[in-house]
mmCIF file of the C-alpha atoms, coordinates in Angstrom:
data_MODEL
# 
_entry.id   MODEL 
# 
loop_
_atom_site.group_PDB 
_atom_site.id 
_atom_site.type_symbol 
_atom_site.label_atom_id 
_atom_site.label_alt_id 
_atom_site.label_comp_id 
_atom_site.label_asym_id 
_atom_site.label_entity_id 
_atom_site.label_seq_id 
_atom_site.pdbx_PDB_ins_code 
_atom_site.Cartn_x 
_atom_site.Cartn_y 
_atom_site.Cartn_z 
_atom_site.occupancy 
_atom_site.B_iso_or_equiv 
_atom_site.pdbx_formal_charge 
_atom_site.auth_seq_id 
_atom_site.auth_comp_id 
_atom_site.auth_asym_id 
_atom_site.auth_atom_id 
_atom_site.pdbx_PDB_model_num 
ATOM 1   C CA . MET A 1 1   ? -68.072 120.382 36.774  1.00 0.00 ? 1   MET A CA 1 
ATOM 2   C CA . SER A 1 2   ? -64.288 119.610 37.954  1.00 0.00 ? 2   SER A CA 1 
ATOM 3   C CA . CYS A 1 3   ? -63.503 116.800 40.144  1.00 0.00 ? 3   CYS A CA 1 
ATOM 4   C CA . CYS A 1 4   ? -61.179 119.116 42.346  1.00 0.00 ? 4   CYS A CA 1 
ATOM 5   C CA . ASN A 1 5   ? -59.188 122.265 42.639  1.00 0.00 ? 5   ASN A CA 1 
ATOM 6   C CA . LEU A 1 6   ? -56.390 121.004 40.919  1.00 0.00 ? 6   LEU A CA 1 
ATOM 7   C CA . CYS A 1 7   ? -58.236 119.966 37.869  1.00 0.00 ? 7   CYS A CA 1 
ATOM 8   C CA . ARG A 1 8   ? -60.312 123.342 37.690  1.00 0.00 ? 8   ARG A CA 1 
ATOM 9   C CA . ASN A 1 9   ? -56.811 125.249 37.641  1.00 0.00 ? 9   ASN A CA 1 
ATOM 10  C CA . ASN A 1 10  ? -55.322 123.030 35.002  1.00 0.00 ? 10  ASN A CA 1 
ATOM 11  C CA . ILE A 1 11  ? -52.864 121.407 37.674  1.00 0.00 ? 11  ILE A CA 1 
ATOM 12  C CA . ASN A 1 12  ? -52.184 117.916 36.538  1.00 0.00 ? 12  ASN A CA 1 
ATOM 13  C CA . PRO A 1 13  ? -51.018 115.986 39.474  1.00 0.00 ? 13  PRO A CA 1 
ATOM 14  C CA . ASN A 1 14  ? -50.446 112.853 37.204  1.00 0.00 ? 14  ASN A CA 1 
ATOM 15  C CA . PRO A 1 15  ? -49.594 113.823 33.772  1.00 0.00 ? 15  PRO A CA 1 
ATOM 16  C CA . VAL A 1 16  ? -49.421 110.355 32.417  1.00 0.00 ? 16  VAL A CA 1 
ATOM 17  C CA . ILE A 1 17  ? -53.035 109.626 32.873  1.00 0.00 ? 17  ILE A CA 1 
ATOM 18  C CA . ARG A 1 18  ? -54.155 113.011 31.234  1.00 0.00 ? 18  ARG A CA 1 
ATOM 19  C CA . THR A 1 19  ? -51.863 112.991 28.369  1.00 0.00 ? 19  THR A CA 1 
ATOM 20  C CA . ILE A 1 20  ? -53.212 114.506 25.120  1.00 0.00 ? 20  ILE A CA 1 
ATOM 21  C CA . VAL A 1 21  ? -52.203 113.047 21.960  1.00 0.00 ? 21  VAL A CA 1 
ATOM 22  C CA . GLY A 1 22  ? -52.312 115.453 18.768  1.00 0.00 ? 22  GLY A CA 1 
ATOM 23  C CA . PRO A 1 23  ? -52.797 114.551 15.223  1.00 0.00 ? 23  PRO A CA 1 
ATOM 24  C CA . ARG A 1 24  ? -50.334 111.891 13.416  1.00 0.00 ? 24  ARG A CA 1 
ATOM 25  C CA . GLY A 1 25  ? -48.085 113.724 10.826  1.00 0.00 ? 25  GLY A CA 1 
ATOM 26  C CA . PRO A 1 26  ? -47.650 112.741 7.089   1.00 0.00 ? 26  PRO A CA 1 
ATOM 27  C CA . MET A 1 27  ? -45.546 109.767 6.393   1.00 0.00 ? 27  MET A CA 1 
ATOM 28  C CA . GLY A 1 28  ? -42.223 110.529 5.643   1.00 0.00 ? 28  GLY A CA 1 
ATOM 29  C CA . PRO A 1 29  ? -40.271 109.341 2.395   1.00 0.00 ? 29  PRO A CA 1 
ATOM 30  C CA . ALA A 1 30  ? -39.590 105.491 1.981   1.00 0.00 ? 30  ALA A CA 1 
ATOM 31  C CA . GLY A 1 31  ? -36.155 104.597 1.957   1.00 0.00 ? 31  GLY A CA 1 
ATOM 32  C CA . VAL A 1 32  ? -33.441 102.232 3.033   1.00 0.00 ? 32  VAL A CA 1 
ATOM 33  C CA . PHE A 1 33  ? -29.848 103.050 3.610   1.00 0.00 ? 33  PHE A CA 1 
ATOM 34  C CA . SER A 1 34  ? -27.591 100.476 2.195   1.00 0.00 ? 34  SER A CA 1 
ATOM 35  C CA . PRO A 1 35  ? -24.134 100.733 3.720   1.00 0.00 ? 35  PRO A CA 1 
ATOM 36  C CA . ALA A 1 36  ? -20.865 100.982 1.659   1.00 0.00 ? 36  ALA A CA 1 
ATOM 37  C CA . TYR A 1 37  ? -17.461 100.595 3.222   1.00 0.00 ? 37  TYR A CA 1 
ATOM 38  C CA . GLY A 1 38  ? -14.236 99.540  2.108   1.00 0.00 ? 38  GLY A CA 1 
ATOM 39  C CA . GLY A 1 39  ? -10.506 99.955  2.459   1.00 0.00 ? 39  GLY A CA 1 
ATOM 40  C CA . ILE A 1 40  ? -6.985  98.853  1.023   1.00 0.00 ? 40  ILE A CA 1 
ATOM 41  C CA . TYR A 1 41  ? -3.625  98.834  2.739   1.00 0.00 ? 41  TYR A CA 1 
ATOM 42  C CA . GLY A 1 42  ? -0.174  98.055  2.061   1.00 0.00 ? 42  GLY A CA 1 
ATOM 43  C CA . GLU A 1 43  ? 2.141   95.928  4.688   1.00 0.00 ? 43  GLU A CA 1 
ATOM 44  C CA . GLN A 1 44  ? 5.841   96.476  4.687   1.00 0.00 ? 44  GLN A CA 1 
ATOM 45  C CA . LEU A 1 45  ? 6.134   98.295  1.438   1.00 0.00 ? 45  LEU A CA 1 
ATOM 46  C CA . ALA A 1 46  ? 9.476   98.538  -0.518  1.00 0.00 ? 46  ALA A CA 1 
ATOM 47  C CA . ASP A 1 47  ? 11.151  101.620 -0.902  1.00 0.00 ? 47  ASP A CA 1 
ATOM 48  C CA . LEU A 1 48  ? 9.587   103.936 -3.125  1.00 0.00 ? 48  LEU A CA 1 
ATOM 49  C CA . VAL A 1 49  ? 11.370  105.865 -5.814  1.00 0.00 ? 49  VAL A CA 1 
ATOM 50  C CA . ILE A 1 50  ? 9.163   109.515 -6.466  1.00 0.00 ? 50  ILE A CA 1 
ATOM 51  C CA . PRO A 1 51  ? 10.828  111.092 -9.821  1.00 0.00 ? 51  PRO A CA 1 
ATOM 52  C CA . ALA A 1 52  ? 10.709  114.786 -9.849  1.00 0.00 ? 52  ALA A CA 1 
ATOM 53  C CA . LEU A 1 53  ? 7.613   116.511 -10.666 1.00 0.00 ? 53  LEU A CA 1 
ATOM 54  C CA . ASN A 1 54  ? 5.850   112.949 -10.299 1.00 0.00 ? 54  ASN A CA 1 
ATOM 55  C CA . THR A 1 55  ? 2.953   111.501 -8.255  1.00 0.00 ? 55  THR A CA 1 
ATOM 56  C CA . VAL A 1 56  ? 3.183   107.836 -7.419  1.00 0.00 ? 56  VAL A CA 1 
ATOM 57  C CA . ARG A 1 57  ? 0.209   105.704 -6.335  1.00 0.00 ? 57  ARG A CA 1 
ATOM 58  C CA . LEU A 1 58  ? 1.144   103.820 -3.265  1.00 0.00 ? 58  LEU A CA 1 
ATOM 59  C CA . ASN A 1 59  ? 0.735   100.077 -3.659  1.00 0.00 ? 59  ASN A CA 1 
ATOM 60  C CA . LEU A 1 60  ? -1.965  99.024  -1.375  1.00 0.00 ? 60  LEU A CA 1 
ATOM 61  C CA . SER A 1 61  ? -2.785  95.583  -2.176  1.00 0.00 ? 61  SER A CA 1 
ATOM 62  C CA . SER A 1 62  ? -4.171  94.010  0.675   1.00 0.00 ? 62  SER A CA 1 
ATOM 63  C CA . GLN A 1 63  ? -8.163  94.342  1.206   1.00 0.00 ? 63  GLN A CA 1 
ATOM 64  C CA . MET A 1 64  ? -10.237 95.197  4.077   1.00 0.00 ? 64  MET A CA 1 
ATOM 65  C CA . PRO A 1 65  ? -13.702 93.748  4.230   1.00 0.00 ? 65  PRO A CA 1 
ATOM 66  C CA . VAL A 1 66  ? -16.130 95.631  1.684   1.00 0.00 ? 66  VAL A CA 1 
ATOM 67  C CA . SER A 1 67  ? -19.754 96.280  0.748   1.00 0.00 ? 67  SER A CA 1 
ATOM 68  C CA . ASN A 1 68  ? -20.628 98.205  -2.304  1.00 0.00 ? 68  ASN A CA 1 
ATOM 69  C CA . ILE A 1 69  ? -17.023 99.053  -3.196  1.00 0.00 ? 69  ILE A CA 1 
ATOM 70  C CA . THR A 1 70  ? -14.893 96.996  -5.537  1.00 0.00 ? 70  THR A CA 1 
ATOM 71  C CA . TYR A 1 71  ? -11.192 96.729  -5.275  1.00 0.00 ? 71  TYR A CA 1 
ATOM 72  C CA . SER A 1 72  ? -8.917  96.905  -8.493  1.00 0.00 ? 72  SER A CA 1 
ATOM 73  C CA . SER A 1 73  ? -5.077  97.649  -8.847  1.00 0.00 ? 73  SER A CA 1 
ATOM 74  C CA . ASN A 1 74  ? -4.082  99.550  -5.840  1.00 0.00 ? 74  ASN A CA 1 
ATOM 75  C CA . THR A 1 75  ? -7.670  101.326 -5.935  1.00 0.00 ? 75  THR A CA 1 
ATOM 76  C CA . MET A 1 76  ? -11.471 101.248 -4.680  1.00 0.00 ? 76  MET A CA 1 
ATOM 77  C CA . THR A 1 77  ? -14.172 102.010 -6.810  1.00 0.00 ? 77  THR A CA 1 
ATOM 78  C CA . ILE A 1 78  ? -17.431 103.513 -5.315  1.00 0.00 ? 78  ILE A CA 1 
ATOM 79  C CA . MET A 1 79  ? -20.639 101.557 -6.227  1.00 0.00 ? 79  MET A CA 1 
ATOM 80  C CA . GLN A 1 80  ? -23.268 103.985 -4.459  1.00 0.00 ? 80  GLN A CA 1 
ATOM 81  C CA . THR A 1 81  ? -23.561 107.711 -4.422  1.00 0.00 ? 81  THR A CA 1 
ATOM 82  C CA . GLY A 1 82  ? -23.670 109.539 -1.138  1.00 0.00 ? 82  GLY A CA 1 
ATOM 83  C CA . LYS A 1 83  ? -21.686 111.344 1.484   1.00 0.00 ? 83  LYS A CA 1 
ATOM 84  C CA . TYR A 1 84  ? -18.545 109.326 2.645   1.00 0.00 ? 84  TYR A CA 1 
ATOM 85  C CA . GLU A 1 85  ? -15.865 109.674 5.415   1.00 0.00 ? 85  GLU A CA 1 
ATOM 86  C CA . ILE A 1 86  ? -12.491 109.025 3.694   1.00 0.00 ? 86  ILE A CA 1 
ATOM 87  C CA . SER A 1 87  ? -9.235  108.443 5.714   1.00 0.00 ? 87  SER A CA 1 
ATOM 88  C CA . PHE A 1 88  ? -5.710  107.468 5.113   1.00 0.00 ? 88  PHE A CA 1 
ATOM 89  C CA . PHE A 1 89  ? -2.679  107.102 7.365   1.00 0.00 ? 89  PHE A CA 1 
ATOM 90  C CA . VAL A 1 90  ? 0.802   106.687 6.104   1.00 0.00 ? 90  VAL A CA 1 
ATOM 91  C CA . SER A 1 91  ? 4.097   105.761 8.217   1.00 0.00 ? 91  SER A CA 1 
ATOM 92  C CA . ALA A 1 92  ? 7.144   106.817 6.089   1.00 0.00 ? 92  ALA A CA 1 
ATOM 93  C CA . ALA A 1 93  ? 10.478  108.614 5.814   1.00 0.00 ? 93  ALA A CA 1 
ATOM 94  C CA . ALA A 1 94  ? 13.023  109.672 3.486   1.00 0.00 ? 94  ALA A CA 1 
ATOM 95  C CA . SER A 1 95  ? 15.515  106.701 2.826   1.00 0.00 ? 95  SER A CA 1 
ATOM 96  C CA . ALA A 1 96  ? 18.328  108.906 2.993   1.00 0.00 ? 96  ALA A CA 1 
ATOM 97  C CA . VAL A 1 97  ? 18.329  112.497 2.021   1.00 0.00 ? 97  VAL A CA 1 
ATOM 98  C CA . ALA A 1 98  ? 15.327  114.759 3.299   1.00 0.00 ? 98  ALA A CA 1 
ATOM 99  C CA . PHE A 1 99  ? 12.932  116.180 0.741   1.00 0.00 ? 99  PHE A CA 1 
ATOM 100 C CA . ASN A 1 100 ? 9.725   117.992 0.527   1.00 0.00 ? 100 ASN A CA 1 
ATOM 101 C CA . GLY A 1 101 ? 6.471   116.417 -0.790  1.00 0.00 ? 101 GLY A CA 1 
ATOM 102 C CA . PHE A 1 102 ? 3.058   115.200 -0.323  1.00 0.00 ? 102 PHE A CA 1 
ATOM 103 C CA . ILE A 1 103 ? 0.814   112.615 0.464   1.00 0.00 ? 103 ILE A CA 1 
ATOM 104 C CA . THR A 1 104 ? -2.919  112.588 -1.241  1.00 0.00 ? 104 THR A CA 1 
ATOM 105 C CA . ALA A 1 105 ? -5.768  110.764 -1.270  1.00 0.00 ? 105 ALA A CA 1 
ATOM 106 C CA . ARG A 1 106 ? -7.589  111.210 -4.606  1.00 0.00 ? 106 ARG A CA 1 
ATOM 107 C CA . ARG A 1 107 ? -10.730 111.062 -6.419  1.00 0.00 ? 107 ARG A CA 1 
ATOM 108 C CA . ASN A 1 108 ? -10.455 110.004 -10.085 1.00 0.00 ? 108 ASN A CA 1 
ATOM 109 C CA . GLY A 1 109 ? -6.618  111.073 -10.148 1.00 0.00 ? 109 GLY A CA 1 
ATOM 110 C CA . VAL A 1 110 ? -7.293  114.629 -8.323  1.00 0.00 ? 110 VAL A CA 1 
ATOM 111 C CA . SER A 1 111 ? -6.912  115.382 -4.864  1.00 0.00 ? 111 SER A CA 1 
ATOM 112 C CA . LEU A 1 112 ? -9.824  115.325 -2.572  1.00 0.00 ? 112 LEU A CA 1 
ATOM 113 C CA . PRO A 1 113 ? -10.535 118.817 -0.801  1.00 0.00 ? 113 PRO A CA 1 
ATOM 114 C CA . GLY A 1 114 ? -8.658  118.390 2.696   1.00 0.00 ? 114 GLY A CA 1 
ATOM 115 C CA . MET A 1 115 ? -6.757  115.384 1.682   1.00 0.00 ? 115 MET A CA 1 
ATOM 116 C CA . LEU A 1 116 ? -3.563  116.901 0.474   1.00 0.00 ? 116 LEU A CA 1 
ATOM 117 C CA . TYR A 1 117 ? -0.728  117.055 2.896   1.00 0.00 ? 117 TYR A CA 1 
ATOM 118 C CA . ASN A 1 118 ? 2.471   118.963 2.282   1.00 0.00 ? 118 ASN A CA 1 
ATOM 119 C CA . HIS A 1 119 ? 5.161   117.288 4.152   1.00 0.00 ? 119 HIS A CA 1 
ATOM 120 C CA . THR A 1 120 ? 8.754   117.354 4.692   1.00 0.00 ? 120 THR A CA 1 
ATOM 121 C CA . PHE A 1 121 ? 10.095  113.725 4.822   1.00 0.00 ? 121 PHE A CA 1 
ATOM 122 C CA . THR A 1 122 ? 13.062  113.318 6.889   1.00 0.00 ? 122 THR A CA 1 
ATOM 123 C CA . THR A 1 123 ? 14.782  110.018 7.788   1.00 0.00 ? 123 THR A CA 1 
ATOM 124 C CA . ASP A 1 124 ? 12.877  109.813 11.140  1.00 0.00 ? 124 ASP A CA 1 
ATOM 125 C CA . LEU A 1 125 ? 9.872   107.891 10.474  1.00 0.00 ? 125 LEU A CA 1 
ATOM 126 C CA . GLN A 1 126 ? 6.645   109.651 10.863  1.00 0.00 ? 126 GLN A CA 1 
ATOM 127 C CA . THR A 1 127 ? 2.985   108.751 10.777  1.00 0.00 ? 127 THR A CA 1 
ATOM 128 C CA . ILE A 1 128 ? 0.568   110.971 8.862   1.00 0.00 ? 128 ILE A CA 1 
ATOM 129 C CA . SER A 1 129 ? -3.195  110.719 8.955   1.00 0.00 ? 129 SER A CA 1 
ATOM 130 C CA . LEU A 1 130 ? -6.104  112.669 7.331   1.00 0.00 ? 130 LEU A CA 1 
ATOM 131 C CA . SER A 1 131 ? -9.771  112.331 7.064   1.00 0.00 ? 131 SER A CA 1 
ATOM 132 C CA . THR A 1 132 ? -12.632 114.256 5.214   1.00 0.00 ? 132 THR A CA 1 
ATOM 133 C CA . ILE A 1 133 ? -16.114 113.936 4.591   1.00 0.00 ? 133 ILE A CA 1 
ATOM 134 C CA . ALA A 1 134 ? -17.114 114.363 0.648   1.00 0.00 ? 134 ALA A CA 1 
ATOM 135 C CA . SER A 1 135 ? -19.743 113.531 -1.616  1.00 0.00 ? 135 SER A CA 1 
ATOM 136 C CA . LEU A 1 136 ? -18.883 110.538 -4.263  1.00 0.00 ? 136 LEU A CA 1 
ATOM 137 C CA . THR A 1 137 ? -20.778 109.126 -7.052  1.00 0.00 ? 137 THR A CA 1 
ATOM 138 C CA . VAL A 1 138 ? -21.046 105.771 -8.590  1.00 0.00 ? 138 VAL A CA 1 
ATOM 139 C CA . GLY A 1 139 ? -17.763 104.922 -10.519 1.00 0.00 ? 139 GLY A CA 1 
ATOM 140 C CA . ASP A 1 140 ? -15.556 107.283 -8.418  1.00 0.00 ? 140 ASP A CA 1 
ATOM 141 C CA . VAL A 1 141 ? -12.052 105.702 -8.026  1.00 0.00 ? 141 VAL A CA 1 
ATOM 142 C CA . LEU A 1 142 ? -10.060 106.168 -4.892  1.00 0.00 ? 142 LEU A CA 1 
ATOM 143 C CA . ASP A 1 143 ? -6.259  105.885 -4.379  1.00 0.00 ? 143 ASP A CA 1 
ATOM 144 C CA . LEU A 1 144 ? -3.613  107.166 -2.212  1.00 0.00 ? 144 LEU A CA 1 
ATOM 145 C CA . ALA A 1 145 ? -0.398  108.731 -3.608  1.00 0.00 ? 145 ALA A CA 1 
ATOM 146 C CA . ILE A 1 146 ? 2.771   110.578 -2.993  1.00 0.00 ? 146 ILE A CA 1 
ATOM 147 C CA . GLY A 1 147 ? 4.506   113.049 -4.890  1.00 0.00 ? 147 GLY A CA 1 
ATOM 148 C CA . SER A 1 148 ? 7.497   115.396 -4.963  1.00 0.00 ? 148 SER A CA 1 
ATOM 149 C CA . SER A 1 149 ? 8.435   118.166 -7.239  1.00 0.00 ? 149 SER A CA 1 
ATOM 150 C CA . ALA A 1 150 ? 12.196  117.669 -6.225  1.00 0.00 ? 150 ALA A CA 1 
ATOM 151 C CA . GLY A 1 151 ? 12.093  113.993 -6.394  1.00 0.00 ? 151 GLY A CA 1 
ATOM 152 C CA . GLY A 1 152 ? 13.101  111.598 -3.554  1.00 0.00 ? 152 GLY A CA 1 
ATOM 153 C CA . THR A 1 153 ? 12.902  108.073 -1.982  1.00 0.00 ? 153 THR A CA 1 
ATOM 154 C CA . VAL A 1 154 ? 10.506  107.102 0.752   1.00 0.00 ? 154 VAL A CA 1 
ATOM 155 C CA . THR A 1 155 ? 11.065  104.234 3.341   1.00 0.00 ? 155 THR A CA 1 
ATOM 156 C CA . PHE A 1 156 ? 7.782   102.851 4.901   1.00 0.00 ? 156 PHE A CA 1 
ATOM 157 C CA . GLY A 1 157 ? 7.362   101.617 8.186   1.00 0.00 ? 157 GLY A CA 1 
ATOM 158 C CA . THR A 1 158 ? 7.136   97.712  9.162   1.00 0.00 ? 158 THR A CA 1 
ATOM 159 C CA . LEU A 1 159 ? 3.837   95.961  9.383   1.00 0.00 ? 159 LEU A CA 1 
ATOM 160 C CA . ILE A 1 160 ? 1.010   98.211  8.158   1.00 0.00 ? 160 ILE A CA 1 
ATOM 161 C CA . SER A 1 161 ? 2.699   101.097 5.952   1.00 0.00 ? 161 SER A CA 1 
ATOM 162 C CA . ALA A 1 162 ? -0.258  102.802 4.642   1.00 0.00 ? 162 ALA A CA 1 
ATOM 163 C CA . ASN A 1 163 ? -4.052  102.572 4.427   1.00 0.00 ? 163 ASN A CA 1 
ATOM 164 C CA . LEU A 1 164 ? -7.043  104.300 2.477   1.00 0.00 ? 164 LEU A CA 1 
ATOM 165 C CA . LYS A 1 165 ? -10.453 103.709 3.885   1.00 0.00 ? 165 LYS A CA 1 
ATOM 166 C CA . ALA A 1 166 ? -14.189 105.071 2.845   1.00 0.00 ? 166 ALA A CA 1 
ATOM 167 C CA . VAL A 1 167 ? -17.293 104.668 4.690   1.00 0.00 ? 167 VAL A CA 1 
ATOM 168 C CA . LYS A 1 168 ? -20.830 105.721 3.439   1.00 0.00 ? 168 LYS A CA 1 
ATOM 169 C CA . LEU A 1 169 ? -22.346 108.040 6.078   1.00 0.00 ? 169 LEU A CA 1 
ATOM 170 C CA . SER A 1 170 ? -25.691 108.699 4.113   1.00 0.00 ? 170 SER A CA 1 
ATOM 171 C CA . GLN A 1 171 ? -27.386 109.075 0.907   1.00 0.00 ? 171 GLN A CA 1 
# 
């Protein structure tokens, strides 16, 4: 026998009191997310001569705080497999004569997908930045480079001239 017309008609005036809890689902997989992040940058970089048909790694010798990434000579080495956001910026101009070239973030010497920017370097200082998400594995080496088929000389902006960062997003 119902206590009132509301209950008899399944109308609940106070849903908190009459909440029905279903069975508990299965336990999810165990796991702990381990962060990984790091970055390298160059301050007041010297002019960089790019020979024709060459790519030159940027001198990014200053280091950002780091976890599970190691630094070497202008590179970062990934110490945990996962999906990472990789980003860079470069503030640069042609030192005297405009030329066509490109800026790229590379994994093991090969441009990462979406991280090759074709650019006409003029004598006006410009800042270029790109980012992408990519799967990286233990031992992958990241660097930042500028190249040109014709060659040219790049002058960099003052203060922070360029940087390259990687931040792990998931396993």
